[in-house]
N, C-alpha and C positions, 0 to 999 in steps of 0.2 A: 504494500500500500504506500502511496506517495506521502510519507510523513517525514517529520524532522524532529529528532529528539531534542528536548529543551531542558537544559540543566539549570539548577538553582542559581539565581543571580545572573544568568546570561541573557543579554538583550538580543533578540533576533528581530530585525526590522521587517515590517510587513511589506510584501510586494503589492504594488498598486494594480491589482488585477482581480478578476472575479473570484478565482480560487487561488489563494495564497497558502503557503505552508509555514509561515513564521509567526511568532507571537512573543510577547513579553511574559516571562514566567517567574513567579516567586512561589515556592511550595515547600512542603515539609522535607527535611533532609533525606528521608528514605523513600521519596517518591520521585519517579521520572514521569514526565508528562509528554505525550505526543499529540500533535495535531493530526486528526484523521482527515479532516476536510473542513473548509469554510465556504460560505456563500454570501455574496453581497446582495442586499435588497430584498431578501426573503427571510422572514423570521421563522426559525424552526424551534419546536418545543420538544418533541419526542425523538428518542433514538432507541433502536433495538438491534441486536446482532443474532443472526441465525446460527444453528449448530455448525454450519459450514463456513462461518465467518463473514457472511454477507451483512453489510451495514445498511439499515433503513432509517429514514427520518420522516417526520411529518411537519407540515406547515399549517398553522391554524387559519381559519377564515375570520380574521380580525379587521381586515381592511380590503378595499377594492384592489383588483389586479394581482392577487396572489398567483404565483406561477405554477404551483402544483400543490396537491394535498399530501401525497406520499412520494418519496423518491428513494432510489438506491444510490448510495455513495460508491462510485467505482474506485478501482485501484489507482486511477489517475486523479482522483479528487473531484470528479464531476458528479453533479446531482442530476440523475436521470429519472423522469417520471415513472412511477411503478404502480401497477404492473404494466401499464401502457398510458399513452397520452390521452386516449379517449376517456378512460376512467377518471382522469384528473382534470378534464376540461370544464367541469361545472363550478369549480371553486372561484375562478376569476370574476364571474358575474353572479355568483350565488344562485345558479340555476338549479332548480329542484328536480332531480330525476332519480328513479329507483336504482339505476345501473351506474351511478356516478357519485364519487365522493363530494360531499357538500361542505362539511365543517369538521375536519378531523383534528382531534386533540392528542391522540396517542396511538402508537403502533407497538405491538408486542409479538415477537417471534417465539413460538412455542412448538417444539418438535418440528414437524414438517409443514407448519402453517404460520401464516402471518395474520394476526388479528388487528384489524383497522377500526379504531373506535371513532365513529362519526357522531358527534353531538347533535347534529341536525339543527344547530342553533347558531346560524351565521351572524357574526358581529354582535353577539349577545342580545339580539332583538327578540329572542324567544324561539322555542322549538317549532319548526314549521311542519314536521310530521314526527314520526317516532324515532328516537335515538336508536342506533343499531351498530352491530359489529359485522363488517365485511370479513369473510374468511377466505384468505388467498392460499392456494396450494403452491408452496414454494418450489415444487418439482416442475409443475406445468406453467407456473406464473399466471394462473387464471383464478378468478373468483369462483369458489366452489359452493358458496352459500352465504346467506345473510341472516343474522340473528337479530330480530327486531324486538325491542322492549315492549312489554304490554303497558296499557294505560295506567295501571296502578304501580308501575315501576319508576315513573318519572313525573315531573311537574312541568307546567308550561314554561317556567323559567329555569329548568334544569340545564346544567352543563356537565354532562358525564365526562369524567376527567381521565381516569387511569384504570387499569385492570390487571388482574392476576388470574391465571388458569390453574384450577385445582383438579388434578387427575384423580385423586382419591375419592372426592365427593362428586366428580363430574360436574362441577359448577365453575362459573366465572364470577369473580367478585369485582365490583367497580365502586369508585367514589363519585360523588356529585359535589362539585366545588361551588356551585351557585345556590342550590337549594339543599342544605345540609342533609346528608344521609348516605347510606351505602345501598348498592343495588346488587342483587343476586340473580344470576341467570342459570337455570337448571338445564343442562344439556340433555338430560334423560327424557324430558317431556317438553322442552322448549317453552318453559314458563319462566316468568321473572317477577320479582317483587322487591320492595324496599324494606330496609331495617334501620332502626335508630334514626328515623326521619325527624329532622329538626330537634334532635337530642343534643344535650350539652356536649357530649363526647364527639360529635361530628360538626359542631358549629364553631365558627371563628371565636377566638377568645379575646381578641383585641381589634380595634377599629383601624389601626394604622401600624405600619412597620417603618423602620428607618434603614434604607438601603444606601450605604456609604454616605450617610448624612442627608439623603434625599427621601422625603416622605412618600410612602406608598399607601394611599388612603382608601383603597378598595378592599373591604374585608372579603377574604376567600375562605370558604368552608372546607369540608373534608376533601383532601387532595391527594396526599401521599398514601401509598398502599404497598404492603410487602407481605409475602406469604412464606411461612416456615413450613416446608413440606415434611421435615423430619418430626417436628413436634406438633404438627397440625394446628398452627396458630396463625391468625390473620392480624396484622398490625395496620393501624391507620392513624392519620394525623391531619388536623386542619392546617392549612397553609398559614393563616393568620392566627397562630397560636403556638404554645410551647409544651403541649402535653401529648406524649406518645401513648396510644391505647392499644389493647390487644383483646381478642376474643378467640376461644377455641373454635375451630371449624365445626366440631361436633355439636356446639351450642347454637350455631346459626340456624335459624328457622324463621318462618313467617309468623311473627308473633308481635305482641305489643312492646312498646318501648320499655315499659316498666319491667316486663319479664326479662327482656334481653339485657337491660342495663345492669341487672344483678350479676350478669355473667361477663361483663366488660371489666377490665382491670387497667389501671394506669400503670405503665411500665417505667416511665422516666420523664423528667423534664429536659427538654432539648431546645435548640434554637428553632426558629420558624423555618420549616423546610418546604421545598417543592419536590424535587426528586427523592425517591426512596426505594430501596430494594434490600432483600435479605439474602445473605450468602454465607454458608458455613458458620452460622451462629451470630454473625455480625449484621446489625442493621445499619446500612449505609444511608445517610440522609444529608441533605444540604442544610446549611445555616445561611439563609439569605442575607440577614443583617450583617453577619461577619464576612460574607462572601467566601465561604469555605465548603469543602466536602468533608464530612465527618463520618465516623462510624461508632456505634454503640456496641461494646463487646458483650459477651454472655454474662460477664460479671458487672455489667452496667457502667463500665468506664466509658466516658465519651472522649474520643480521640480525634485529632485532625489528620486527615489523609492528604488534602491538597488545600492550599490557600494562595491568595495573591491575585495577580492580574489574569491568570488563566481561569479564574472562577468569577463569573459575572451572571448571577442568577442561574445556578445549576438547576436545570429544569427536570430532566428525566435521566434515569440510570439504566444501564444494561451491563451484564457481566459475561465475558467470553475470554477463555485462554489466559487466565491469570490477570486480567485487566478489567477495570471499571471504566465503562464508556459513559460520557455525559454530554449534554448540550448546554450551551450558554444562550439562553433566550433573551437576556437583557431587557426584561419586561419593564423595569423601572425607567429605562432610557428610551424605550420605543414609543413613539407617538403615532400620529396618523400617516407619517411618511418615514419609511425606513430605507429609502433608496440608497442612502449613503452609509448605512450601517452594515457591519459584517457579523455574521453569526457562525459559531464554531461547534464542531464536535471534537472532543478530546478523549484520550484514554490514558489511564494511569495504572501503574502496577498495584495489585492488591497487597495488603500487609503480608510479609513473608510467611508468617506463621499459618496463614489461612490460604496460601496460594495453591490452587489446583485447577485443572480444567473444569469448566462449568458443566 
């Protein structure tokens, strides 16, 4: 892959081109950071890496003229619409079609499939039809199905944000960052429902964050999500908040908030995160206010993995081949026009003790 290793304290001047391979880096002593790819003028939020090392990203529908919803980052650093240009042509004009991505917020590669989470809420103006997951076969590069949320699984102002696939329960868990709550999709019968709807554990805890001294005043509800498949535990976190919560997957059911709330536990107090993932006992999560990528160990020690100029609103995480991949979505700096901004995908080595192939 066309990357350049960035050592601590080394300044690498950016090339004035659409896809550059240089950046300024300041990070923890035991972390090496590599630029996987960057793109000018298109804000990206999600990143995921397939089992064979293919890197995919998504661009949300937050403004007019977005070039693609989903793209694959090639070995030469290009961002190519995926699975094809036709499936991505609706985002630029917010055209509503059943066979076309409209407002994608997250992509997750799991086994031989790519799950494309379409909020169906372009520009935060409200859900125009039902939020859904497009399921792409990574072998054929074709959409093999669409999982559509039922009416009781979302609200008109929902913004379904991120997802995790649970093979043991054959369910998909999702967060709703606009209307607080979690969503469960049952793959056995293609039904879906909400849990902890408007509950304090899924709601924003603060009205504003301070990102490098710049106020971010839009409260964001349940956002980060991580699945521990060894201990069958689902972790979740509001973006505008400092509490990491968990629930056993065996306790997740379509039930009242009062019943489920008794089964939710607070795990730790952390920074306000966006990206979050669990790997070999560590919960990796961003601290947006400190502009760091951190990890919470099984002993609940909160440690810094990466910090400095290579972290600028770490949005989404993926793990592959001993490395954590993350996007810089720079949300606090991005306004209505991002034509002069550059957004990056980085990867960095996992802590040595926990390194292994994903």
